[in-house]
LUMVO-536708 format. One record per residue (C-alpha): x, y, z; residue in three letters. Coordinates in pm, whole numbers, padded with zeros to 5 digits, always signed. Layout:
! LUMVO-536708
XYZALA...
This chain:
! LUMVO-536708
+00000+00000+00000MET+00116+00349-00078LEU+00059+00641+00151ARG-00098+00945+00009VAL+00170+01204-00038GLY+00455+00953-00062SER+00708+00976-00336LYS+00588+00654-00503SER+00225+00764-00503ALA+00314+01102-00646CYS+00514+00946-00921MET+00239+00698-01002ALA-00022+00975-01022CYS+00210+01197-01224ARG+00274+00915-01472ASN-00102+00844-01492LEU-00191+01211-01543VAL+00071+01245-01811SER-00062+00937-01986THR-00431+01041-01971ASN-00380+01408-02058MET-00248+01305-02392GLY+00126+01374-02347VAL+00314+01115-02546ARG+00584+00976-02314PHE+00739+00654-02429ARG+00708+00477-02092VAL+00623+00110-02105PRO+00326-00001-01902LEU+00531-00262-01720GLN+00767+00007-01581LYS+00472+00192-01412LEU+00413+00160-01043HIS+00169-00120-00958PRO-00087+00136-00828LEU-00058+00331-01148SER-00115+00017-01350ARG-00418-00069-01139ALA-00569+00275-01190ILE-00492+00258-01558HIS-00651-00087-01598HIS-00956+00014-01391ARG-01042+00339-01558TYR-00920+00280-01908SER-01007-00091-01938GLY-01314-00309-01862ASN-01236-00413-01506THR-01573-00290-01366ASN-01830-00236-01646PRO-02111-00147-01401GLN-01947+00182-01309ARG-01918+00433-01593PRO-01549+00495-01652PRO-01579+00857-01761HIS-01750+00986-01445ARG-01514+00811-01198THR-01207+00893-01404ALA-01304+01255-01413ALA-01344+01250-01035ARG-00996+01097-00996TYR-00844+01334-01247PHE-00987+01629-01064THR-00855+01515-00729SER-00513+01431-00866MET-00482+01753-01057SER-00458+01934-00724ARG-00143+01733-00625LEU+00195+01913-00667PRO+00367+01830-00989MET+00745+01795-00924ARG+01003+01745-01196PRO+01181+01407-01182PRO+01534+01404-01047LYS+01808+01330-01291SER+01999+01017-01254ARG+02362+01034-01157PRO+02583+01047-01448GLY+02325+01175-01692SER+02462+01531-01696GLY+02329+01762-01978GLY+02106+01489-02106ARG+01925+01502-01775GLY+01881+01879-01805HIS+01747+01841-02160GLN+01496+01579-02050GLN+01396+01797-01759GLN+01340+02094-01992ARG+01139+01875-02230ASN+00927+01753-01941PHE+00834+02108-01836TRP+00737+02192-02194VAL+00517+01884-02206ALA+00370+01971-01867GLN+00286+02323-01987LEU+00124+02183-02300ALA-00079+01941-02089ALA-00203+02228-01870ARG-00308+02429-02178LEU-00489+02130-02326LEU-00661+02074-01994LYS-00778+02436-01992LEU-00926+02389-02340ARG-01127+02087-02231TYR-01243+02266-01920ILE-01370+02562-02126LEU-01538+02337-02383LEU-01703+02126-02113GLY-01819+02436-01926SER-01975+02580-02243ALA-02158+02259-02329VAL-02271+02199-01972GLY-02385+02560-01928GLY-02585+02554-02251GLY-02751+02228-02154TYR-02831+02363-01807THR-02977+02684-01954ALA-03193+02491-02200LYS-03317+02259-01927LYS-03402+02555-01702THR-03589+02726-01991TYR-03790+02410-02061ASP-03880+02378-01692GLU-04004+02739-01680TRP-04192+02688-02008LYS-04365+02379-01871ASP-04470+02575-01563MET-04652+02834-01776LEU-05028+02767-01837PRO-05156+02670-02182ASP-05297+02982-02349PHE-05385+02809-02678SER-05753+02780-02594GLU-05770+03159-02556TYR-05657+03227-02914ASN-06016+03323-03000TRP-05971+03638-02796VAL-05741+03776-03065ILE-05872+03742-03422PRO-05653+03628-03708ASP-05618+03965-03866PHE-05455+04109-03551VAL-05146+03903-03622TRP-05152+04030-03978GLU-05178+04386-03849LEU-04893+04343-03604SER-04636+04446-03860GLU-04827+04764-03940GLN-04889+04876-03583ILE-04638+05120-03439ASP-04493+04916-03152LEU-04319+05218-03000ASP-04650+05398-02959LYS-04806+05083-02824LEU-04523+05039-02574ALA-04562+05400-02458LYS-04938+05345-02412ALA-04878+05046-02181LEU-04831+05114-01808PRO-04478+05127-01667GLU-04346+04840-01458ILE-04318+05071-01158GLU-04691+05150-01179GLU-04779+04782-01193ILE-04540+04714-00904ALA-04720+04973-00695LYS-05047+04787-00746LEU-04895+04454-00640LEU-04936+04367-00271PRO-04663+04278-00025ASP-04606+03917-00122LEU-04404+03839+00193ASN-04681+03963+00413LYS-04940+03771+00214ILE-04724+03460+00242GLY-04709+03495+00620GLU-05085+03544+00634ASN-05150+03245+00413PHE-04915+03033+00628THR-05105+03132+00937PHE-05441+03072+00769LEU-05326+02728+00649LYS-05209+02628+00995SER-05528+02767+01143PHE-05754+02572+00907LEU-05546+02253+00934SER-05558+02261+01311SER-05932+02325+01298GLU-05981+02037+01056THR-05776+01802+01275ALA-06003+01873+01568GLY-05758+02113+01734ASP-05898+02462+01665PRO-05673+02738+01792PRO-05959+02939+01933LEU-06059+02656+02172LYS-05889+02465+02450ALA-05704+02166+02305THR-05773+01929+02587ASP-05942+01931+02924SER-05621+01824+03096SER-05421+02105+02928ASN-05694+02354+03014ALA-05641+02281+03378ALA-05270+02359+03355THR-05296+02682+03141GLN-05386+03019+03267ASP-05733+03151+03172GLY-05611+03497+03093SER-05354+03362+02844ASP-05624+03167+02666LYS-05849+03468+02640GLN-05566+03682+02510TYR-05466+03420+02253LYS-05827+03380+02144LYS-05882+03752+02091SER-05550+03795+01911SER-05629+03507+01675ASP-05967+03660+01595LYS-05813+03995+01523GLU-05548+03838+01308ARG-05814+03640+01117LEU-06018+03956+01056ASP-05707+04137+00941GLN-05631+03850+00709LEU-05978+03860+00556GLN-05954+04236+00503GLU-05609+04194+00353GLU-05741+03929+00114LEU-06034+04149+00017LEU-05809+04450-00045ARG-05573+04233-00246THR-05858+04102-00456GLN-05994+04452-00516LEU-05648+04573-00622LYS-05616+04286-00864TYR-05965+04348-00992GLN-05898+04718-01054ARG-05574+04634-01231MET-05753+04371-01439LEU-06028+04616-01530GLU-05771+04874-01632ARG-05586+04625-01852VAL-05914+04502-02000GLU-06021+04856-02077LYS-05692+04927-02253GLU-05720+04595-02438ASN-06075+04685-02538LYS-05964+05019-02680GLU-05674+04854-02862LEU-05898+04588-03015ARG-06144+04855-03117LYS-05870+05047-03297VAL-05748+04730-03467VAL-06099+04632-03581LEU-06167+04984-03705GLN-05848+04979-03911LYS-05952+04647-04056ASP-06296+04789-04142ASP-06132+05081-04323LYS-05978+04839-04566GLY-05621+04787-04450ILE-05658+04431-04575HIS-05829+04390-04907GLN-05970+04050-04830ARG-06309+03892-04790LYS-06440+03940-04438VAL-06522+03606-04280LYS-06822+03560-04058LYS-06747+03513-03693SER-06805+03183-03521LEU-07105+03305-03326ILE-07262+03456-03640ASP-07236+03119-03816LEU-07402+02952-03521TYR-07675+03215-03500SER-07762+03164-03867GLU-07818+02795-03800VAL-08053+02879-03512LEU-08243+03130-03730ASP-08303+02866-03996ILE-08411+02613-03734LEU-08660+02858-03584SER-08845+02868-03919ASP-08807+02496-03990TYR-09119+02282-03948ASP-08954+01962-03827ALA-09073+01640-03988ASN-08956+01286-03920TYR-08927+01378-03549ASN-08617+01587-03618THR-08594+01831-03328GLN-08374+02131-03265ASP-08136+02029-02986HIS-07865+02286-03051LEU-07754+02478-02742PRO-07866+02828-02656ARG-07900+03016-02329VAL-08267+03032-02224VAL-08341+03318-01985VAL-08644+03238-01765VAL-08779+03400-01454GLY-09083+03536-01278ASP-09236+03853-01411GLN-09039+04164-01303SER-08763+03946-01156ALA-08500+04143-01350GLY-08415+03891-01621LYS-08429+04153-01895THR-08199+04376-01690SER-07951+04090-01650VAL-07953+04035-02025LEU-07896+04406-02082GLU-07598+04400-01849MET-07451+04110-02045ILE-07520+04295-02374ALA-07386+04620-02218GLN-07681+04828-02347ALA-08037+04916-02239ARG-08197+04764-02547ILE-08532+04630-02421PHE-08857+04820-02356PRO-08948+04846-01993ARG-09253+04925-01786GLY-09349+04954-01423SER-09491+04619-01317GLY-09653+04540-01653GLU-09563+04266-01897MET-09315+04399-02151MET-09164+04080-02299THR-09453+03946-02507ARG-09259+03713-02735SER-08924+03531-02730PRO-08629+03752-02828VAL-08315+03576-02954LYS-08008+03792-02894VAL-07680+03693-03060THR-07388+03853-02875LEU-07053+03887-03049SER-06746+04107-03051GLU-06703+04393-03296GLY-06538+04733-03335PRO-06858+04928-03275HIS-07138+04880-03024HIS-07432+04827-03261VAL-07751+04619-03288ALA-07931+04488-03593MET-08241+04280-03665PHE-08212+03963-03871LYS-08453+04085-04140ASP-08335+04448-04152SER-08025+04624-04274GLY-08044+04915-04031ARG-07775+04939-03765GLU-07865+05097-03430PHE-07573+05275-03267ASP-07601+05174-02902LEU-07379+05462-02801GLY-07647+05714-02902LYS-07956+05760-02689GLU-08183+05833-02986GLU-08083+05504-03151ASP-08140+05318-02826LEU-08489+05469-02798ALA-08562+05377-03161ALA-08440+05021-03100LEU-08661+04980-02793ARG-08958+05118-02985HIS-08893+04882-03278GLU-08872+04579-03046ILE-09199+04678-02881GLU-09368+04721-03221LEU-09246+04382-03339ARG-09370+04218-03021MET-09717+04371-03050ARG-09731+04286-03419LYS-09647+03921-03352SER-09927+03889-03096VAL-10248+03774-03262LYS-10581+03938-03191GLU-10727+03820-02862GLY-10390+03699-02729GLN-10139+03848-02485THR-09816+03668-02578VAL-09677+03514-02896SER-09444+03223-02971CYS-09290+03398-03275GLU-08920+03469-03218THR-08767+03812-03275ILE-08404+03774-03383SER-08158+04047-03282LEU-07778+04065-03294SER-07563+04287-03072VAL-07194+04351-03137LYS-06941+04548-02943GLY-06591+04546-02795PRO-06548+04307-02504GLY-06889+04139-02533ILE-06890+03767-02456GLN-06996+03550-02749ARG-07318+03355-02694MET-07682+03319-02802VAL-07950+03406-02547LEU-08329+03380-02570VAL-08530+03612-02346ASP-08870+03454-02271LEU-09187+03619-02134PRO-09192+03630-01756GLY-09377+03351-01574VAL-09693+03474-01402ILE-09905+03323-01125SER-10232+03505-01195THR-10403+03631-01510VAL-10494+03996-01458THR-10744+04222-01632ALA-10664+04287-01995GLY-10488+03954-02047MET-10617+03659-02244ALA-10752+03376-02031SER-10486+03132-02153ASP-10188+03367-02101THR-10046+03173-01807LYS-10064+02837-01987GLU-09918+02989-02305THR-09616+03128-02118ILE-09560+02791-01950PHE-09580+02607-02283SER-09333+02850-02448ILE-09090+02814-02156SER-09116+02435-02159ARG-09064+02425-02535ALA-08730+02603-02500TYR-08615+02434-02179MET-08696+02078-02289GLN-08404+02100-02530ASN-08150+01875-02350PRO-07863+02100-02463ASN-08020+02432-02367ALA-07855+02622-02081ILE-08123+02749-01842ILE-08045+03087-01687LEU-08292+03092-01395CYS-08351+03445-01265ILE-08485+03482-00909GLN-08581+03812-00747ASP-08384+03837-00423GLY-08601+04118-00283SER-08914+03899-00246VAL-08979+03586-00048ASP-08836+03276-00207ALA-09162+03091-00143GLU-09338+03316-00396ARG-09119+03197-00682SER-09284+02994-00958ILE-08999+02958-01201VAL-08784+02744-00969THR-09041+02464-00968ASP-09068+02483-01345LEU-08689+02470-01391VAL-08650+02180-01147SER-08907+01984-01348GLN-08720+02039-01677MET-08368+01989-01530ASP-08400+01793-01204PRO-08026+01719-01180GLN-07924+02079-01247GLY-07668+01977-01509LYS-07747+02272-01735ARG-07898+02532-01499THR-07732+02849-01374ILE-07913+03024-01090PHE-07899+03405-01066VAL-08021+03600-00764LEU-08103+03961-00859THR-08165+04273-00651LYS-07924+04156-00380VAL-07890+04513-00255ASP-08260+04522-00170LEU-08239+04172-00026ALA-07956+04267+00210GLU-08144+04577+00319LYS-08482+04409+00375ASN-08388+04065+00508LEU-08334+04033+00880ALA-08119+03722+00832SER-07842+03753+00570PRO-07785+03382+00609ASN-08094+03331+00397ARG-07909+03477+00098ILE-07620+03245+00169GLN-07860+02949+00170GLN-07997+03059-00166ILE-07662+03095-00340VAL-07545+02766-00191GLU-07851+02585-00330GLY-07985+02486+00010LYS-08310+02685+00013LEU-08469+02587-00317PHE-08541+02227-00420PRO-08376+02290-00756MET-08013+02210-00838LYS-07777+02415-01054ALA-07429+02421-01200LEU-07354+02753-01038GLY-07510+03024-00825TYR-07458+03396-00878PHE-07569+03715-00704ALA-07598+04037-00905VAL-07724+04391-00875VAL-07886+04548-01180THR-07918+04907-01068GLY-08128+05113-00833LYS-08451+05053-01026GLY-08447+05368-01239SER-08510+05326-01613SER-08275+05617-01690GLY-07966+05454-01544GLU-07681+05383-01782SER-07489+05057-01797ILE-07172+05221-01664ASP-07353+05366-01364SER-07512+05030-01290ILE-07172+04858-01306LYS-07021+05116-01074GLU-07310+05083-00831TYR-07280+04704-00839GLU-06906+04711-00769GLU-06943+04962-00489ASP-07217+04757-00329PHE-07022+04431-00325PHE-06705+04605-00204GLN-06890+04729+00102ASN-07134+04440+00142SER-07132+04228+00457ARG-07218+03930+00241LEU-06872+03936+00083LEU-06682+04049+00392LYS-06834+03780+00614ASP-06764+03512+00357GLY-07131+03441+00280MET-07064+03507-00087LEU-06752+03415-00276LYS-06583+03662-00506ALA-06646+03458-00822HIS-07020+03442-00743GLN-07091+03814-00765VAL-07127+04077-01043THR-07281+04035-01384THR-06934+04032-01536LYS-06844+03705-01366ASN-07188+03574-01457LEU-07134+03662-01823SER-06798+03485-01832LEU-06941+03174-01666ALA-07244+03158-01896VAL-07026+03205-02205SER-06789+02928-02097ASP-07079+02694-02024CYS-07242+02779-02356PHE-06935+02702-02565TRP-06864+02388-02369LYS-07215+02266-02445MET-07178+02364-02810VAL-06855+02170-02851ARG-07004+01864-02684GLU-07329+01847-02882SER-07296+02017-03220VAL-07146+01720-03406GLU-07416+01488-03276GLN-07683+01728-03401GLN-07512+01745-03739ALA-07541+01366-03765ASP-07913+01387-03685VAL-07974+01629-03971PHE-07761+01416-04202LYS-07992+01120-04134ALA-08298+01337-04187SER-08161+01455-04519ARG-08110+01095-04633PHE-08473+01007-04548ASN-08611+01307-04736LEU-08397+01245-05045GLU-08505+00881-05052THR-08872+00979-05044GLU-08823+01229-05327TRP-08645+00975-05548LYS-08924+00722-05498ASN-09219+00959-05554ASN-09090+01225-05795TYR-08802+01068-05988PRO-08829+01292-06298ARG-08894+01626-06131LEU-08650+01880-06004ARG-08653+01964-05636GLU-08817+02306-05654LEU-08915+02467-05329ASP-09210+02702-05286ARG-09019+03013-05390ASN-08878+02847-05702GLU-09222+02712-05796LEU-09367+03059-05752PHE-09107+03205-05987GLU-09189+02938-06244LYS-09563+03009-06216ALA-09492+03381-06236LYS-09318+03342-06571ASN-09603+03128-06708GLU-09866+03382-06603ILE-09671+03670-06758LEU-09641+03470-07082ASP-10016+03423-07084GLU-10073+03796-07034VAL-09836+03878-07318ILE-10041+03648-07543SER-10329+03897-07519LEU-10132+04136-07736SER-10125+03872-08010GLN-10504+03867-08051VAL-10598+03999-08400THR-10796+04324-08433PRO-11072+04142-08626GLN-11116+03900-08337HIS-11135+04181-08082TRP-11389+04380-08286GLU-11608+04082-08363ALA-11626+03982-07997ILE-11687+04338-07882LEU-11967+04401-08137GLN-12142+04077-08056LYS-12126+04125-07680LYS-12227+04491-07697LEU-12533+04413-07911TRP-12633+04133-07676GLU-12613+04382-07392ARG-12811+04669-07560VAL-13046+04489-07801SER-13329+04463-07552THR-13313+04834-07482HIS-13305+04919-07854VAL-13608+04702-07939ILE-13821+04771-07631GLU-13742+05135-07559ASN-13652+05282-07898ILE-13784+05081-08193TYR-14122+04966-08060LEU-14232+05308-07923PRO-14121+05487-08241ALA-14287+05231-08471ALA-14633+05299-08321GLN-14679+05587-08559THR-14715+05574-08934THR-14573+05921-08984ASP-14211+05922-09101SER-14124+06250-08930GLY-14267+06141-08597THR-14078+05813-08621PHE-13744+05984-08686ASN-13801+06246-08417THR-13881+05983-08157THR-13579+05779-08259VAL-13340+06078-08241ASP-13460+06184-07898ILE-13436+05838-07752LYS-13096+05771-07909LEU-12964+06099-07765LYS-13088+06013-07417GLN-12946+05664-07443TRP-12605+05791-07558THR-12581+06050-07284ASP-12670+05818-06996LYS-12620+05449-07061GLN-12447+05358-07385LEU-12083+05456-07303PRO-12098+05289-06965HIS-12243+04972-07114LYS-11977+04971-07384ALA-11693+04996-07129LEU-11846+04717-06920GLU-11857+04500-07229VAL-11494+04580-07314ALA-11378+04503-06959TRP-11568+04173-06950GLU-11426+04082-07289THR-11073+04145-07165LEU-11137+03926-06861GLN-11281+03645-07069GLU-10994+03650-07314GLU-10743+03652-07028PHE-10917+03355-06868ALA-10937+03177-07204ARG-10564+03208-07261PHE-10487+03085-06910MET-10718+02787-06965ALA-10547+02708-07297GLU-10203+02720-07133TYR-10333+02496-06858LYS-10399+02225-07110GLY-10048+02242-07261LYS-09871+02011-07017ASP-09879+02275-06746GLN-09828+02184-06383ASP-10162+02164-06205ASP-09991+02275-05885ILE-10023+02634-06012PHE-10402+02632-06073ASP-10492+02785-05739LYS-10227+03052-05772LEU-10327+03146-06128LYS-10692+03178-06033GLU-10605+03403-05739ALA-10377+03619-05957VAL-10647+03654-06223LYS-10915+03754-05974ASP-10693+04000-05789GLU-10565+04158-06112SER-10915+04208-06247ILE-11022+04349-05913LYS-10743+04604-05917ARG-10786+04700-06282HIS-10971+05028-06332LYS-11071+05146-06678TRP-10953+05489-06776ASN-11232+05736-06688ASP-11138+05968-06972ARG-11223+05691-07218ALA-11594+05723-07130LYS-11618+06088-07238ASP-11435+06035-07565SER-11642+05725-07638LEU-11967+05919-07580ARG-11871+06173-07842VAL-11778+05903-08093ILE-12104+05713-08036GLN-12315+06028-08060HIS-12160+06123-08394ASN-12207+05770-08528ALA-12578+05762-08438LEU-12648+06103-08591GLU-12538+05990-08937ASP-12832+05866-09155ARG-12670+05858-09497SER-12637+05508-09638ILE-12395+05550-09927THR-12414+05219-10114ASP-12628+04912-10168LYS-12405+04670-09968PRO-12453+04886-09659GLN-12830+04883-09721TRP-12834+04507-09759ASP-12619+04463-09451ALA-12860+04678-09247ALA-13159+04478-09373ILE-12984+04152-09287GLN-12897+04285-08941PHE-13257+04397-08890MET-13398+04068-09014GLU-13172+03860-08789GLU-13258+04076-08489THR-13635+04057-08552LEU-13627+03684-08611GLN-13433+03631-08289SER-13685+03842-08098ARG-13978+03664-08261LEU-13835+03329-08166LYS-13794+03442-07804ASP-14150+03577-07799THR-14295+03251-07933ASP-14109+03064-07665SER-14258+03290-07397VAL-14611+03247-07531ILE-14565+02870-07548ARG-14462+02861-07185ASP-14763+03073-07092MET-15031+02862-07262VAL-14872+02521-07215GLY-14834+02233-07464PRO-15041+02225-07786GLY-15269+01944-07894TRP-14989+01759-08074ARG-14770+01750-07761GLN-15065+01654-07546ARG-15144+01355-07765TRP-14793+01240-07850LEU-14606+01322-07524SER-14893+01271-07280TRP-14860+01624-07145MET-15144+01828-06990ASN-15197+02198-06924ARG-15214+02342-06579THR-15525+02540-06476PRO-15330+02866-06512ASP-15209+02763-06856GLN-15568+02676-06952HIS-15685+03024-06851ILE-15401+03189-07043ARG-15474+02977-07350ASN-15839+03089-07348GLU-15730+03449-07303THR-15481+03414-07591LYS-15751+03283-07826ASN-15982+03570-07738GLU-15708+03833-07790LEU-15602+03679-08124GLU-15959+03725-08252ARG-15936+04089-08148LEU-15609+04133-08342LEU-15763+03979-08653LYS-16044+04231-08640LEU-15805+04526-08578HIS-15480+04459-08765ASP-15347+04812-08700GLU-15420+04802-08330HIS-15185+04995-08100THR-14954+04838-07845ALA-15194+04897-07554TYR-15548+04772-07481LEU-15814+05017-07380ALA-16010+04958-07063ASN-16333+04886-07246ASP-16149+04630-07458GLU-16020+04461-07145VAL-16373+04451-07005THR-16511+04304-07328THR-16248+04030-07333VAL-16318+03949-06968ARG-16692+03921-07020LYS-16646+03701-07325ASN-16427+03469-07122LEU-16671+03462-06832GLU-16942+03365-07079GLY-16738+03053-07153ARG-16691+02985-06784GLY-16336+03123-06753VAL-16265+03363-06470GLU-15971+03585-06560VAL-15789+03878-06399ASP-15742+04205-06598PRO-15369+04204-06525VAL-15339+03860-06683LEU-15524+03989-06988ILE-15285+04283-07032LYS-14977+04062-06977ASP-15094+03816-07238THR-15177+04100-07477TRP-14822+04238-07447HIS-14667+03916-07573GLN-14926+03864-07846LEU-14883+04218-07973TYR-14501+04180-07975ARG-14534+03873-08191ARG-14784+04048-08418HIS-14558+04353-08449PHE-14244+04151-08517LEU-14421+03950-08787GLN-14533+04271-08959LYS-14183+04420-08924ALA-14029+04114-09087LEU-14268+04135-09382SER-14189+04505-09417HIS-13818+04422-09402CYS-13860+04192-09703ASN-14026+04475-09894LEU-13739+04714-09810CYS-13483+04490-09974LYS-13571+04666-10302ARG-13614+05009-10148GLY-13255+05140-10164PHE-13325+05302-10503TYR-13620+05500-10361TYR-13427+05588-10046TYR-13135+05719-10248GLN-13364+05945-10460ARG-13584+06047-10167HIS-13903+05919-10331PHE-14208+05929-10105VAL-14387+05595-10106ASP-14580+05479-09804SER-14503+05116-09871GLU-14130+05174-09909LEU-14059+05422-09629GLU-13780+05215-09470CYS-13703+05435-09171ASN-13664+05128-08952ASP-13392+05000-09187VAL-13209+05331-09148VAL-13244+05299-08769LEU-13083+04955-08771PHE-12809+05081-09002TRP-12732+05358-08754ARG-12723+05106-08468ILE-12503+04871-08670GLN-12264+05150-08762ARG-12246+05260-08399MET-12158+04902-08301LEU-11879+04889-08560VAL-11728+05223-08459ILE-11761+05146-08088THR-11600+04804-08137GLY-11312+04961-08328ASN-11262+05228-08062THR-11270+04979-07776LEU-11032+04748-07960ARG-10778+05028-07998GLN-10808+05118-07633GLN-10772+04754-07532LEU-10464+04679-07740THR-10292+05014-07685ASN-10367+05078-07317THR-10570+04830-07119GLU-10379+04513-07204VAL-10057+04679-07090ARG-10224+04809-06776ARG-10356+04462-06705LEU-10007+04320-06753GLU-09876+04579-06509LYS-10147+04488-06259ASN-10060+04120-06293VAL-09693+04197-06223LYS-09787+04401-05917GLU-10009+04123-05787VAL-09735+03867-05843LEU-09484+04089-05665ASP-09720+04132-05371ASP-09786+03760-05355PHE-09412+03694-05376GLY-09347+03907-05067GLU-09633+03749-04873ASP-09504+03410-04752MET-09835+03327-04595GLU-10010+03385-04929LYS-09763+03165-05114LYS-09802+02892-04854THR-10180+02904-04899HIS-10175+02906-05282LEU-09891+02660-05353ILE-09957+02347-05152THR-09909+01971-05164GLY-09672+01704-05037ARG-09436+01766-05325ARG-09392+02129-05223VAL-09351+02050-04855GLN-09097+01777-04929LEU-08888+02013-05143ALA-08908+02278-04870GLU-08788+02034-04605ASP-08505+01913-04826LEU-08385+02267-04886LYS-08397+02357-04518LYS-08224+02039-04400VAL-07947+02080-04658ARG-07896+02442-04563GLU-07884+02353-04195ILE-07640+02071-04255GLN-07411+02287-04469GLU-07405+02569-04216LYS-07350+02325-03932LEU-07055+02171-04116GLU-06910+02518-04181ALA-06956+02605-03815PHE-06796+02279-03699ILE-06499+02339-03929GLU-06453+02690-03792ALA-06491+02556-03439LEU-06213+02303-03496HIS-05988+02571-03639LYS-06045+02785-03331GLU-05948+02496-03107LYS
C-alpha cells in the first residue's frame, strides 16, 4: 500500500496524469508503479463495467490535478542529457495544462448551454396553456402586427413601476397564508386554535392567556380577511384597467380592418355562423321527429324578476322596452352577442344598424322591439311564440346566443287573455326541454323565495341541475330588507330551493331607475359588493358576484355545451336529409326539387307569358267579340225602348223624331258605360281563355290555385280609364247622328242585321207564349202532357185576344179599358174567370209577336227600297225608316268596337299586364299567401329538403370553424 503524499504515489499519479492528458511519453506499461497500472486498468479498461469509466475517471483526475507536480530528479551520471529531458518535461507539462484548460472551457460551455436549456424548458412547462384563448385575438390582428407602431403601443402600456405599486406585499401575504393554512389545518384536525385543546391542558394553562390568545387570533383572522379582500380589489382594478386598454386597442385594430387595411373577404365570426343555424331552425317545421337540440342560453324567470336587466348588463346596453310592473316581454327575443369594433344592434330581417352609443338610436331600437312584439301577438292573445331575432356587437362582449322569454306569471290579470299563463308555461317548456339548452334561472332576491314559480318549473325540466345556472337579482334590496343575511347564503349555496344548478350567482342590476346607464349600474354594483357584509363575512364568494363574472361563466358553459353536442346534431340532420332524399327519389323521380319560392317564380313566368299572349289577338277578333257582346247587352233596350215606341206611328217624321230623342238620351246616360263594361268583360274572358289554354299544354296543375287568385286579384285592381268614357260618348253620338247610307251593300247589310234581330226576338216571344199557354194538342197527344189550370186560362185568353187582333190589324200596343172589359166578359161567358192584369200581360206578348211578324214582312219589302231611299221618293209602302235605324245602330256598333279594340290593345292590355306583375310581386313578398296558394306534399318535401341541406351545410361550416379555433 502506498501512503498518500509519498514519493511513489506522487510518481504513479504523475505518470497516470501524463498518460491520460495526452502527453506522449514513451514509458512502457510494465515500468509503471503497480498502483498506477491498477488505476490505468480500472479506468481505461473493462475491469468494472457497471461503473461508468468517464465519471469516476473525471473525479480521480480532478482530485489528482490538485497534487503538486514535481520534476523528476536526474539520474547520476546523466549530466546535460538530464537537463534536456527535464526541460522537455516542463514543456510537455505546460502543453498538458493548456490542453486541460481547453477541455475545461469546452465542457463548461456545453454543460452551461444544456443547463440553460433545461431551465428554460422547466419554466416553459410551468406556464399555463394559453392556446384555448386564441379566440380572444382574431386572425387579422397578427396580420396587423407588422403595421402597428410598436413604439407607440409600448408608450401606451403602463410602466413596470406603476404595476409594481399595485402589487401587494407578497411576503406579508405569504405569512398570512401560512397562518391561515395552519389555522384551518388545526381546525380540521379537531384542534382549533380558538378553543382549549384538551381538558387536561386547560387545567394547567392560565385563563387569561387563553383569552388573550383567542382575541389575538380573531383579530389576526379579521385582518387576514380584510387583507385578502383588499388584495382582490387591487387585482380586480388592475384587471379592469388592462381590460379597458385591451378593449380600446382591439377597437382600434378592428376599425383599421374595417377601413380596408386588408383587401380581403371578411369572414363571418363563429357566433354569427351559429346564430344563422338557429335562425333557420326557428323557421323549420320539423318532420320525421327531427328536433332542434342545438344549445342556446334560455333566460327564464318570474315577471319583473330582473331577467331583462340581467340580459342588458350582459349585452352592455339598455336595449329592451321596460314598464313599471306590466308585462313587456310578449314574445321570445333571440339575442346573438358577439365582438365587434362598434357597439351596434341589428335585426335579422333588416339592414339598419342601431348605434347603441347614441340615446336616440337606443330609444328607436326599444320602440322597434316593442312594435315587433305587438305585431307578432295575434288578436285576442297576450303573448306570442314567434321569435324576434336580434344581434348585438361590441368590444369586449362575450360571445353567446340568449333567448329572453316572457316572464312567468301566477295570476291572469285584467286585460290579459284567459290562456296567457298556460301559453307562457308552454313556451318556456318548449325552450327548456331542449336537452342542450342552458337554463339561466332568474330569481328576485327582494321577495320571499316561497313566492317563486320559475324554480319549480326549472326543477321539473332539469332535475339534476346539469345545465342550470341560478342568478339572484336585486341583492342590494335583499340585504337591506332581510333580517337574516344567512338566507341569501342558503340561496346561493342551493340549500333553500329544491332545484339544483351548476352555479349560483348574485348580481345587482341598478337602483330601479329606467334612466340609469350601464356604466352607472356597473359602478353601483361594484361599490355595493365592495362594502357588502355578504362578501366580507364570507357568505358570498368573489367569483359568485357581479354580472361580469356571470357573463364569463355563462359564455364558458355555452361554448362547452356547443362543442359537446354540435357534431351529434349534425349527424341527426344528415340522417334526416337521407330520409327526405329517398322519399323524393321514390315519388318524384323525374322532377326537379323546386321549393315554394322556385315554384312561384316558375308560375310567375307562365302567367306573364299568358298575359303577353293577349297582345297577339288579332284586331278582327277583338272587334267581332266586342260588337257581338255589346249588341247582346243593348239589343233589348233598342227594341223595347226605342224601336217599338217609335214604330207605333205611321208618320215618317214622328218616327225619326222619336228615334233621335231616344238615341240621344241613351247615348248621354247608358251607352258609353255599357260599352266599357262589355270591353272590360271581354278582356277578362280572353285573359281567362288564354290561361285555360295554357293549362292544357302540359302545365303543372300545382299552379291552378295561384293562377286563379292572380287573375281575380288583377281584375279586381284594374280600373278602366275614366277619360275613355267621355271620348267614347262623343264618338257614339256622332255615329248615331249619321243617316246617310252611301251604297247598296250597306243597305243590304242593315236589312240583314234587322232581319236577324227581328227573327231572334220573334223566336224568343214565341217561346214565352208557349210557356204561358202550355203544350199544344200535338204534344198533349204524342207526349202525354197536360196543361195546368193557369195555362188553360191563359190559353183561353190568348184565343180571345187573337180574334181581337184579326179584327183590328193596325191596333196599337196597348189595350183600352173597355177592350179589357169586353175580353173578360167574353171569357166569363165561356166559364173562364180571368184577372185584368193577366189579360194585359198576355196581350203584351201577343202584340209583340204580331208587331215583329209585320216588321219582318216590311223588311222583305225594303230589300228593293234602296233606289227610292237614295232618290228620296215618297212611297208609303217603301218608307224604310226602320232600316235606317238599324243601319245607324249597326254603324255605332262597328265604330264602338273599333274604338274599344284600340283602347284595349294600346292601353288596357298593358295596364292589365302591369297589374298582374304588381299582384305577383305582392304575392311573392307574402309568404303566408304563397303557402296558402302553392300546396301539396311535393312542395312540402322540397321545402324540407332545402332547409335540411342548408342547416347541414351551415352546421358543417360552423364545426370546421370551431375546430380551427381549437
